[in-house]
Structures are given as C-alpha cells and as structure tokens.
FIFI-128802 format. One line per field, with one value per residue (C-alpha): residue number from 1; x, y, z. Coordinates in steps of 0.2 Angstrom, whole numbers, plus 2048, in hexadecimal, padded with zeros to 3 digits. Layout:
residues N
seq	(NUM, ...);
px	(X, ...);
py	(Y, ...);
pz	(Z, ...);
END
This chain:
residues 606
seq	(1, 2, 3, 4, 5, 6, 7, 8, 9, 10, 11, 12, 13, 14, 15, 16, 17, 18, 19, 20, 21, 22, 23, 24, 25, 26, 27, 28, 29, 30, 31, 32, 33, 34, 35, 36, 37, 38, 39, 40, 41, 42, 43, 44, 45, 46, 47, 48, 49, 50, 51, 52, 53, 54, 55, 56, 57, 58, 59, 60, 61, 62, 63, 64, 65, 66, 67, 68, 69, 70, 71, 72, 73, 74, 75, 76, 77, 78, 79, 80, 81, 82, 83, 84, 85, 86, 87, 88, 89, 90, 91, 92, 93, 94, 95, 96, 97, 98, 99, 100, 101, 102, 103, 104, 105, 106, 107, 108, 109, 110, 111, 112, 113, 114, 115, 116, 117, 118, 119, 120, 121, 122, 123, 124, 125, 126, 127, 128, 129, 130, 131, 132, 133, 134, 135, 136, 137, 138, 139, 140, 141, 142, 143, 144, 145, 146, 147, 148, 149, 150, 151, 152, 153, 154, 155, 156, 157, 158, 159, 160, 161, 162, 163, 164, 165, 166, 167, 168, 169, 170, 171, 172, 173, 174, 175, 176, 177, 178, 179, 180, 181, 182, 183, 184, 185, 186, 187, 188, 189, 190, 191, 192, 193, 194, 195, 196, 197, 198, 199, 200, 201, 202, 203, 204, 205, 206, 207, 208, 209, 210, 211, 212, 213, 214, 215, 216, 217, 218, 219, 220, 221, 222, 223, 224, 225, 226, 227, 228, 229, 230, 231, 232, 233, 234, 235, 236, 237, 238, 239, 240, 241, 242, 243, 244, 245, 246, 247, 248, 249, 250, 251, 252, 253, 254, 255, 256, 257, 258, 259, 260, 261, 262, 263, 264, 265, 266, 267, 268, 269, 270, 271, 272, 273, 274, 275, 276, 277, 278, 279, 280, 281, 282, 283, 284, 285, 286, 287, 288, 289, 290, 291, 292, 293, 294, 295, 296, 297, 298, 299, 300, 301, 302, 303, 304, 305, 306, 307, 308, 309, 310, 311, 312, 313, 314, 315, 316, 317, 318, 319, 320, 321, 322, 323, 324, 325, 326, 327, 328, 329, 330, 331, 332, 333, 334, 335, 336, 337, 338, 339, 340, 341, 342, 343, 344, 345, 346, 347, 348, 349, 350, 351, 352, 353, 354, 355, 356, 357, 358, 359, 360, 361, 362, 363, 364, 365, 366, 367, 368, 369, 370, 371, 372, 373, 374, 375, 376, 377, 378, 379, 380, 381, 382, 383, 384, 385, 386, 387, 388, 389, 390, 391, 392, 393, 394, 395, 396, 397, 398, 399, 400, 401, 402, 403, 404, 405, 406, 407, 408, 409, 410, 411, 412, 413, 414, 415, 416, 417, 418, 419, 420, 421, 422, 423, 424, 425, 426, 427, 428, 429, 430, 431, 432, 433, 434, 435, 436, 437, 438, 439, 440, 441, 442, 443, 444, 445, 446, 447, 448, 449, 450, 451, 452, 453, 454, 455, 456, 457, 458, 459, 460, 461, 462, 463, 464, 465, 466, 467, 468, 469, 470, 471, 472, 473, 474, 475, 476, 477, 478, 479, 480, 481, 482, 483, 484, 485, 486, 487, 488, 489, 490, 491, 492, 493, 494, 495, 496, 497, 498, 499, 500, 501, 502, 503, 504, 505, 506, 507, 508, 509, 510, 511, 512, 513, 514, 515, 516, 517, 518, 519, 520, 521, 522, 523, 524, 525, 526, 527, 528, 529, 530, 531, 532, 533, 534, 535, 536, 537, 538, 539, 540, 541, 542, 543, 544, 545, 546, 547, 548, 549, 550, 551, 552, 553, 554, 555, 556, 557, 558, 559, 560, 561, 562, 563, 564, 565, 566, 567, 568, 569, 570, 571, 572, 573, 574, 575, 576, 577, 578, 579, 580, 581, 582, 583, 584, 585, 586, 587, 588, 589, 590, 591, 592, 593, 594, 595, 596, 597, 598, 599, 600, 601, 602, 603, 604, 605, 606);
px	(762, 769, 77B, 775, 76F, 77E, 78C, 795, 799, 7A4, 7AF, 7B3, 7BE, 7B5, 7BA, 7B2, 7A3, 7A0, 7A3, 798, 78A, 78D, 78D, 77D, 773, 779, 784, 77A, 768, 76E, 778, 76B, 75D, 768, 76E, 75C, 756, 765, 762, 750, 752, 75F, 753, 744, 74E, 755, 745, 73D, 74A, 74A, 737, 738, 746, 73C, 72D, 738, 73F, 72D, 729, 737, 732, 720, 726, 731, 724, 717, 723, 72A, 719, 713, 723, 71F, 70D, 714, 721, 712, 70A, 719, 720, 70F, 70C, 70A, 711, 721, 724, 721, 72D, 73C, 738, 737, 743, 749, 753, 754, 752, 743, 73A, 73E, 739, 729, 725, 72B, 721, 711, 716, 710, 70E, 721, 721, 711, 718, 729, 722, 713, 71B, 727, 72F, 735, 745, 747, 740, 74C, 747, 755, 755, 762, 75A, 769, 75E, 759, 75F, 75F, 74F, 749, 746, 74A, 75C, 766, 76E, 780, 78D, 792, 77F, 77D, 78B, 785, 77E, 76D, 76A, 76F, 764, 755, 757, 758, 74A, 738, 736, 739, 748, 74F, 761, 76B, 773, 780, 77E, 788, 77F, 785, 790, 79A, 792, 78E, 77D, 773, 762, 757, 752, 744, 74A, 73F, 73E, 732, 729, 72B, 71F, 725, 735, 747, 74C, 74C, 746, 74A, 741, 74A, 741, 74C, 745, 749, 756, 750, 73E, 744, 74D, 73D, 733, 73F, 74C, 749, 752, 754, 758, 765, 760, 76A, 761, 768, 760, 766, 779, 77C, 783, 779, 76E, 766, 76D, 76B, 77E, 783, 794, 78C, 785, 78D, 794, 78F, 783, 78B, 783, 788, 778, 774, 76D, 769, 75A, 749, 745, 754, 752, 75E, 75C, 76C, 77A, 788, 797, 798, 7A6, 7AA, 798, 78C, 77C, 76B, 768, 759, 75A, 74B, 748, 73B, 736, 732, 721, 720, 733, 741, 74B, 74D, 74F, 759, 755, 761, 75B, 767, 766, 777, 770, 766, 775, 77D, 76D, 76A, 77C, 77B, 76B, 773, 783, 778, 76F, 77F, 786, 777, 779, 78C, 789, 77D, 78A, 799, 793, 78F, 79F, 7A9, 7A1, 7A5, 7B7, 7BB, 7B3, 7BF, 7CE, 7D7, 7D7, 7DB, 7EA, 7F1, 7EE, 7F5, 805, 807, 804, 811, 81E, 81A, 81B, 82C, 832, 82C, 836, 845, 844, 848, 849, 839, 835, 82B, 81C, 80F, 809, 7FD, 7FA, 7EE, 7F0, 7F6, 804, 809, 80A, 815, 821, 822, 825, 834, 83B, 839, 842, 851, 853, 852, 85F, 86B, 869, 86B, 87B, 882, 87D, 885, 895, 895, 892, 8A1, 8AC, 8A7, 8AA, 8BB, 8C0, 8BA, 8C3, 8D3, 8D2, 8CF, 8DE, 8E9, 8E3, 8E6, 8F8, 8FB, 8F5, 8FF, 90F, 90D, 90E, 91D, 91D, 92F, 934, 929, 930, 942, 93F, 937, 946, 952, 949, 949, 95C, 95F, 955, 95D, 96E, 969, 965, 952, 94C, 93A, 939, 942, 936, 927, 92D, 930, 91E, 917, 920, 91A, 908, 909, 910, 902, 8F5, 8FD, 900, 8EE, 8E6, 8DC, 8DE, 8CF, 8D5, 8E4, 8E7, 8E0, 8F2, 8F8, 8E9, 8ED, 8FF, 8F9, 8EE, 8FC, 907, 8FA, 8F8, 90A, 90A, 8FB, 904, 913, 906, 8FC, 908, 900, 8EF, 8E9, 8EF, 8EA, 8E6, 8E5, 8DB, 8DB, 8D2, 8DB, 8D0, 8D4, 8E3, 8E6, 8F2, 8E5, 8D6, 8D4, 8CA, 8C8, 8D7, 8D7, 8C7, 8CE, 8D9, 8CA, 8C0, 8CF, 8D2, 8C0, 8C1, 8D0, 8CA, 8B8, 8B7, 8C7, 8C6, 8C1, 8CD, 8DE, 8E4, 8E0, 8D7, 8D8, 8D4, 8D0, 8D0, 8C8, 8C7, 8BD, 8B2, 8A0, 893, 880, 874, 86E, 87B, 88C, 89C, 89F, 8AF, 8AD, 8B9, 8B5, 8BD, 8B9, 8BE, 8BA, 8B6, 8A8, 89B, 88B, 87A, 86C, 866, 878, 87B, 86B, 870, 881, 879, 86E, 87D, 887, 878, 872, 87C, 87C, 889, 885, 88B, 89D, 89C, 89D, 8A3, 8B1, 8A5, 898, 8A5, 8AB, 899, 895, 8A5, 8A1, 88F, 894, 8A2, 89A, 887, 87A, 87B, 88D, 893, 895, 88C, 88E, 88B, 88E, 889, 88C, 89C, 8A0, 8A7, 8A3, 8A5, 8A5, 8A3, 8A8, 89F, 8A8, 8A8, 8B8, 8BB, 8BB, 8CB, 8D3, 8D5, 8E5, 8DF, 8DE, 8CB, 8BE);
py	(918, 915, 916, 909, 8FC, 8FE, 903, 8F2, 8F8, 906, 8F9, 8F2, 8F9, 901, 8F1, 8E5, 8F0, 8EF, 8DD, 8DA, 8E3, 8D9, 8C8, 8CC, 8D4, 8CB, 8BC, 8B3, 8B5, 8B0, 8A1, 89A, 89C, 896, 887, 882, 884, 87A, 86C, 86C, 86D, 85F, 853, 857, 853, 844, 83D, 841, 837, 829, 827, 826, 81A, 80F, 810, 80A, 7FC, 7F7, 7F7, 7EB, 7E0, 7DF, 7DB, 7CD, 7C6, 7C6, 7BD, 7B0, 7AC, 7A8, 79E, 794, 790, 78A, 77F, 777, 772, 76B, 762, 759, 756, 743, 743, 74C, 73F, 731, 738, 73A, 729, 71E, 712, 716, 70B, 716, 729, 727, 71F, 72F, 73B, 732, 733, 745, 74B, 748, 754, 765, 76E, 772, 77A, 784, 78C, 78F, 797, 7A0, 7A9, 7B7, 7B6, 7A4, 7A3, 790, 781, 773, 762, 757, 745, 738, 72A, 722, 71C, 72E, 738, 74B, 751, 764, 769, 758, 755, 747, 74C, 747, 745, 758, 75D, 751, 759, 76A, 772, 776, 764, 75D, 769, 765, 753, 754, 760, 761, 774, 780, 78B, 799, 79A, 7A5, 79C, 7A2, 79C, 79F, 7A3, 79D, 7AC, 7A8, 7B6, 7B3, 7B7, 7B4, 7AE, 7AC, 79A, 790, 77F, 771, 75E, 755, 749, 737, 729, 717, 71C, 71B, 72A, 73D, 74B, 75D, 76C, 77C, 78C, 79A, 7AC, 7B6, 7C4, 7CE, 7CD, 7D3, 7E2, 7E8, 7E7, 7ED, 7F9, 80B, 81A, 823, 814, 806, 7F5, 7E5, 7D5, 7C6, 7B6, 7AF, 7B1, 7AF, 7BC, 7C9, 7C1, 7D1, 7E3, 7F3, 7F3, 7E4, 7E3, 7E0, 7CF, 7C1, 7CD, 7CF, 7DC, 7ED, 7EE, 7E2, 7D8, 7CF, 7BF, 7B8, 7C4, 7BE, 7CF, 7D9, 7EC, 7FA, 80C, 818, 81E, 814, 819, 80F, 813, 823, 829, 82B, 822, 821, 80E, 804, 7F2, 7E6, 7D4, 7CA, 7B9, 7AE, 7A6, 794, 794, 797, 7A2, 7B4, 7C1, 7D1, 7E0, 7EF, 7FF, 80E, 820, 828, 838, 83D, 841, 84C, 856, 859, 85E, 86B, 872, 874, 87C, 889, 88D, 88D, 899, 8A5, 8A4, 8A7, 8B6, 8BD, 8BC, 8C1, 8D1, 8DA, 8D3, 8DB, 8EC, 8EC, 8E5, 8F4, 900, 8FA, 8F7, 906, 900, 8EE, 8F3, 8FC, 8ED, 8E1, 8EC, 8EB, 8D8, 8D5, 8DF, 8D5, 8C5, 8C9, 8CD, 8BD, 8B4, 8BD, 8C9, 8DA, 8E4, 8ED, 8FD, 90A, 90C, 910, 922, 92B, 92F, 921, 912, 907, 913, 914, 901, 900, 90D, 902, 8F3, 8FC, 900, 8EE, 8E7, 8F3, 8ED, 8DA, 8DE, 8E5, 8D6, 8CA, 8D2, 8D1, 8BF, 8BB, 8C3, 8B9, 8A9, 8AD, 8AF, 89F, 895, 89D, 898, 886, 885, 88B, 87F, 871, 876, 876, 865, 85E, 865, 85E, 84D, 84E, 852, 843, 837, 83A, 82B, 82D, 82D, 81E, 814, 819, 814, 803, 800, 803, 7F7, 7EA, 7EC, 7EA, 7DA, 7D3, 7D7, 7CF, 7BF, 7C0, 7BF, 7BB, 7CC, 7D5, 7CD, 7D2, 7E4, 7E4, 7DE, 7EA, 7F9, 7F4, 7F2, 803, 80B, 805, 80B, 81C, 81E, 81A, 824, 831, 82A, 824, 814, 808, 7F9, 7E8, 7E1, 7ED, 7E9, 7D7, 7DA, 7E3, 7D4, 7C8, 7D3, 7D3, 7C0, 7BE, 7C8, 7BE, 7AE, 7B3, 7B6, 7A7, 79A, 78C, 790, 794, 795, 7A1, 79E, 7AB, 7A6, 7B3, 7AE, 7AF, 7BD, 7C8, 7D4, 7DB, 7E8, 7F0, 7F0, 7FE, 7FC, 806, 805, 7FB, 7F1, 7DF, 7DF, 7E3, 7D5, 7C9, 7CF, 7CC, 7BA, 7B6, 7BE, 7B8, 7AA, 7A0, 7A5, 794, 78B, 785, 77E, 77A, 78A, 793, 7A4, 7A3, 7B2, 7AF, 7BD, 7BA, 7C3, 7BE, 7C5, 7C2, 7C2, 7D3, 7DB, 7E3, 7D8, 7D8, 7D5, 7C9, 7C8, 7B9, 7B9, 7A8, 79F, 78D, 794, 791, 79A, 7A3, 79E, 7A5, 7B2, 7B8, 7B9, 7C3, 7CF, 7D2, 7D5, 7E2, 7EA, 7ED, 7F6, 801, 80E, 80D, 818, 80F, 7FE, 7F7, 7E8, 7E6, 7F8, 7F3, 7E9, 7F7, 804, 7FA, 7F6, 809, 80E, 802, 808, 81A, 818, 80C, 80C, 803, 7F3, 7F0, 7EC, 7DD, 7CD, 7C1, 7AE, 7A3, 791, 78B, 780, 783, 795, 7A6, 7AE, 7C1, 7C6, 7D7, 7DC, 7E9, 7F0, 7E9, 7F5, 806, 80F, 81E, 82F, 83A, 840, 82F, 82E, 822);
pz	(880, 86F, 877, 883, 876, 86A, 877, 874, 862, 869, 870, 85F, 851, 842, 838, 844, 846, 833, 832, 841, 839, 829, 832, 83C, 82E, 81E, 821, 82E, 827, 815, 81C, 827, 81A, 80C, 815, 819, 807, 801, 80D, 809, 7F7, 7F7, 801, 7F6, 7E6, 7EE, 7F4, 7E3, 7DA, 7E6, 7E5, 7D2, 7D3, 7E0, 7D4, 7C5, 7D0, 7D5, 7C2, 7BE, 7CD, 7C6, 7B5, 7BB, 7C7, 7B8, 7AC, 7B9, 7BF, 7AD, 7AA, 7BA, 7B4, 7A4, 7AD, 7B7, 7A6, 79F, 7AE, 7B1, 79E, 79C, 78A, 78F, 79D, 791, 785, 791, 79A, 78A, 783, 772, 766, 757, 755, 74B, 75A, 764, 756, 754, 767, 769, 75A, 763, 771, 76B, 77B, 77C, 76B, 76E, 77E, 776, 766, 76E, 77D, 779, 78A, 788, 77E, 780, 788, 78C, 793, 79A, 79F, 7A5, 79B, 793, 784, 780, 771, 76D, 764, 764, 776, 77D, 782, 78A, 79A, 797, 7A4, 7A3, 7A5, 7B3, 7BD, 7BC, 7CC, 7C6, 7BF, 7CF, 7D9, 7CE, 7D0, 7E3, 7E6, 7E0, 7E2, 7D4, 7D4, 7C9, 7C3, 7B7, 7A8, 79C, 789, 77A, 769, 758, 756, 766, 770, 783, 78A, 79A, 79D, 7AD, 7AD, 7B6, 7BB, 7C2, 7C3, 7B8, 7C4, 7BC, 7C0, 7BF, 7B8, 7BD, 7B3, 7B8, 7AE, 7B0, 7A8, 7A3, 79D, 798, 798, 789, 78D, 77E, 785, 796, 78E, 785, 795, 7A2, 79A, 79E, 796, 7A7, 7B3, 7B2, 7B9, 7BF, 7C3, 7CB, 7D3, 7E4, 7E6, 7D3, 7C7, 7BD, 7B0, 7AA, 7A9, 79F, 79D, 792, 79B, 7AC, 7A7, 7B1, 7BE, 7D0, 7D6, 7D9, 7EB, 7F9, 7FC, 80C, 804, 815, 817, 812, 809, 806, 802, 800, 7FB, 7FA, 7F0, 7E8, 7DE, 7CD, 7C1, 7C9, 7C9, 7D8, 7D5, 7DE, 7E1, 7E6, 7E9, 7ED, 7EE, 7E4, 7EC, 7DD, 7DC, 7E3, 7E5, 7F1, 7E5, 7E7, 7DA, 7DE, 7D4, 7D4, 7CC, 7CA, 7C5, 7C0, 7BB, 7CA, 7D6, 7C8, 7C5, 7D8, 7DA, 7CB, 7D3, 7E4, 7DC, 7D4, 7E4, 7ED, 7E1, 7E3, 7F6, 7F5, 7EA, 7F6, 804, 7FA, 7F2, 802, 809, 7FB, 7FE, 810, 80C, 800, 80D, 81B, 810, 816, 828, 823, 819, 829, 834, 827, 826, 839, 839, 82B, 835, 845, 83B, 834, 845, 84C, 83F, 844, 834, 83C, 82C, 82E, 823, 82B, 81F, 82C, 82C, 837, 84A, 84F, 85A, 84B, 848, 85A, 85B, 84B, 854, 863, 858, 850, 861, 867, 857, 85A, 86B, 866, 858, 865, 870, 862, 85D, 86E, 870, 85F, 864, 874, 86A, 85E, 86C, 875, 864, 861, 873, 871, 860, 867, 876, 86A, 85F, 86F, 874, 863, 863, 874, 86E, 85F, 868, 873, 864, 859, 84C, 849, 85B, 85E, 84F, 854, 866, 861, 855, 864, 86F, 861, 85E, 871, 872, 862, 869, 879, 86F, 872, 860, 865, 86E, 85F, 853, 85E, 85F, 84C, 848, 855, 84C, 83B, 842, 84A, 83B, 830, 83D, 83E, 82C, 828, 835, 82C, 81B, 811, 808, 807, 7FC, 800, 800, 80D, 818, 817, 81B, 82B, 830, 82D, 839, 846, 844, 846, 856, 85D, 858, 863, 871, 870, 868, 85F, 865, 853, 841, 834, 821, 813, 803, 7F5, 7E5, 7D5, 7CE, 7DD, 7DC, 7ED, 7E6, 7DB, 7E7, 7F3, 804, 813, 81F, 830, 82B, 82D, 83C, 849, 842, 843, 855, 859, 852, 85D, 86D, 86C, 860, 865, 877, 87D, 871, 879, 868, 856, 853, 842, 83A, 828, 81D, 80C, 7FE, 7EE, 7E2, 7DE, 7D2, 7D6, 7C8, 7C3, 7CF, 7CF, 7D4, 7E6, 7F0, 7FF, 80D, 819, 82A, 832, 842, 849, 85A, 866, 85A, 860, 865, 85A, 867, 869, 856, 854, 862, 859, 848, 850, 859, 849, 841, 84F, 858, 86B, 874, 884, 87F, 880, 875, 862, 860, 854, 849, 849, 844, 836, 830, 830, 827, 819, 817, 818, 80B, 7FF, 802, 80C, 802, 809, 81A, 826, 826, 835, 835, 844, 84A, 85C, 85D, 84A, 84B, 844, 833, 830, 81E, 818, 808, 7FE, 7EC, 7E4, 7D6, 7DF, 7D9, 7E1, 7D9, 7DA, 7EB, 7F2, 7F2, 7EA);
END
C-alpha cells in the first residue's frame, strides 16, 4: 500500500525526490504563510499610519475652520461699523482732519491688538481726498489694478486669498487674507477690508513634529507650509479644483522620498473660497519598509537553511549532471575538445561516453566538409585569376596607343586634320583613364587637363552647341592639390548629355574652383560644374538627391553621380560629397566638396 501511495517518487531521480520533498514540506508552507503575514502586516501598518495622517489632517482643518470663522465674524463687525465707513467716505483737506476723525475709531485697534491670530488689518478706499493713517490706506492706481481689489469691489461676498509681503529686512512671507467689500451708504467711493492671519500664529497651532503640512486657497500658491521653501509654490499633488469637495489619500514621491499623503478640502464659512489641506508623512513608508524587510529576511532564512542542507546532501549528483551539461554545452557551441572526467558505471557515465562518440563523428564530418570548402575556394580563385589574365591580355595599353597613333598619322597624311585631332585627343583621354585605373589620387591640374580634353572631343562632336569656361581662384594651386582621379569628367558628361540636351546653341559649361572657410570649420575646396540647360523641377531634383545617397542596384540612372558621391564620402568622410542645385529653365549646378590640403605620402596615399 505504501508503494501505491508513493510509487510516483520512484519515477524521479534521487535529486528530484529530495527537492520535491523540500518543496512540498518546507518551501510551500513557509512561502504561503509568510506571504500572507507580510501582506497583512503591510496593510495593517499602512492603515494605521493613514488613520493617524487623516486625524492630523482633520486637526489642521478644524484649526483653520476655527480661526477663519472667527476672522469672518470680526470682519462683519468692521465692515458694518459706522465709524469706519464715515472715516473712508469723508472729505479731508488736511491730514489733521483725517487723524482727528480716524482717532475716534478704536474698534480696529482693539481687534488688531487683542487677537493673536490677526497680524494686520488694512482698510483701503479709492477716495481721492484720502491720506494714509494707521490701518487706513488710500488705494492708489497699483492697488486698484490688483485682482483682489477688483474682485472685492465687484462682489459683495467674502473671499480668501494668499498675499505675499516683505518685512523690513527684505524677507518674503505669505499670509492668508480675508478680503471683503465695505458697504458704503450714500457714497460714491469704495471701501475694501483686508484681514491678514498671522503666519507665526498658524505655525504654533498647526505645526507637528511628525507630519508636514501644505495649505493653499483656491488655485493659489501655498500660503502655509512646514517647509519654509514651499511658500509661494503649488501643491505637490494634482488637485481637481472643479470638485466641490476634493479628497485624496495615497502615496507621493517628494524629493526622492515616498510619502503618505492626505488631501482634503475646507469650504470656508460664508464664502465660496476653498482651502486645500495637504498633510504628509515621510517617515511612515520607510518604517513600514524596514519592518517588512526584517520579516522577509526571517522568511528567507527559514527557506534557505533547509535548502542549503539538501543542496549539500545532493552535491555529488549535481556535480556529475553539471559535468555532463557543460560538455554538451561546449559541443553545441562547436567546441569539441571534451576531457573525459566522468567516472562510474551509472547512466550519467554511459551518457557521457555516448557524447564522446558523437563528438568524434561530428569532428570527422567537419574535417571532411572543411577540406571540400578549401578545394572549392581554390578552384574559384584559380578561375578568377584566369579570367583576369584573359581580360588583361585583351587590353594592351602600348598596342592601343601605337594603333591610335598609326591611325592618326594616316589621317594627318590624308589631310584630314580634324580626324587626326580627334584621335589624338581620344588617345590622351584613354591614356589618362588607363593610367589612373587603380590609383588612389592625382593632381587637380591633371584632372582638369583630362576634362579639357574631353570637352575638346565633345566640341568636335557638337560644334558650336556649347562653350566651356574654367575659373580657378587665385589662392588655388591645381598642381599642389590632390584629388581622387576621374571625378570631374563624369559630371561634365552628365551636364552635356542631360543638361544641354535640349539646347541647339548658346549652351555653356562652367567649371569654378575656389576655397572657402566657414566660421568654426576647416577650409573647404569647392568645384562647381554648372550648365545653362533646361534644369529640373523640384520633384525631379529631390529624387536625384535621394538617388545619389541611397544604393539601389536595380536602377539605371544617376549611377555615375552616386559612385562619385560615395567615393568622396569613403575617402574624406561623411561631411564631404556632392551637392546638387537646379532651377527649371535656368540650369543645374553640381558642387563637389573636397578637403583641399590633403597631401600624399611616398606611397601615393593621403
């Protein structure tokens, strides 16, 4: 019966049996129970800190509601005080009249001196006959243009705003201020009451050693914060100001630290203003994490300790399997140098022996295949050499020059000087091409001479269809400048065949060579080859520019320009090459951009 219950274990290797028992009896129970405890502990600690944070947020909200409600009640007394309204609506011709009238108003001083939460009471009026005295201020043009003054004049309800002030030492500080209109009876002037809540008083009532607070009103900046640097900034959380009562509880990363955050809204008493209170705890997340790390370390220890015991117990079998695996891995990577380090008569030893036999067979097959590949390459190399010799034997430069010279002399003897001249020019051109085939560089003067020869041949062909002009700047010495051979003639040929194709007469080819140094860059040699032909439309020009940059073996156009552009880039760098400009009916200019001061060493290389 026991064999029936545990018979499946006999199908496993000893190592798997031990690991299976470890997995079922130790790993799974500890992992499941430990994960449950970790999650439950994390949730309990998080909820505990969130409840404390929410309580502190409620505490701050209660304090603010108490203070702002009391300030509102005080504003009611001041706004409807008859003596205050009489002072700001009177006509004063001298300051003594104002002082005499304002001195009778004691209610403002009483509130300002007897309530610690009030930092300052300010009463503004746009009465032009008014002058400054104590809490009474004349609203000059700057004050009248402020948003809060305009809002107070145009609405009768109370509202709250943050205001920044500067003390006598030049330090900036912020206050939460109640602003309301003073109703004036039988008067053409406006009066505005501003009561500033003391920031120091808020600190003594709100600040907590454990929690940080940031308080703002409506969409304005922070007017109170545990961190002095946060004054005047926006709230750290993204607040939805359109909600009647916005509330948020979650995590927020501030200055690289994850904080628990609680945000709530305080609807101000008898006002449309809303105060947003953000309370933060930057220690809770770290404390929870430390506790979780300690619990996790205990669980990992409880899992790893039995695993280490089982591992050492099965190390003998593991080492043998690992040896076989490494040998198979080397064989799969075509490393067939396998050393027989497996001793024994079990299945692992037999598998290793079979692997050695397989590797020997693979090595023999690879050797046979390698010999076949070498033979094939040697045959291809010999065939290529034979083709090259055949091609070389077909073109004997001396035979070609001598034959052309013989033909030229016969034409000259026959009196056909034009044919003789053409053959002479053709011989010079072919000599230049053959001599520079396979060479790396030639002088600019030789290249220009080759172009002139080519143009002479074309002039014999086309007659007066076009003229050619060479302009070489004074600071350019063609004899001392080395360029790639056979660069200019294909461009000139392209200009004649395509640019001047539709021209019957008055065509011209202009070759301009000059140096130019742009600001912050090295000096560049420019070779402009221009024609006055039909030019190109914008789409055709764009396609040509793309063709000389991208390799496409299937095309049969712009191959010469593509090859020249690639030769320049490969020889000098990607900042050099060909630039093409063309306008319909005006002609085309192909510009070659080359470094001018590249010299050659004794081997004929740059």
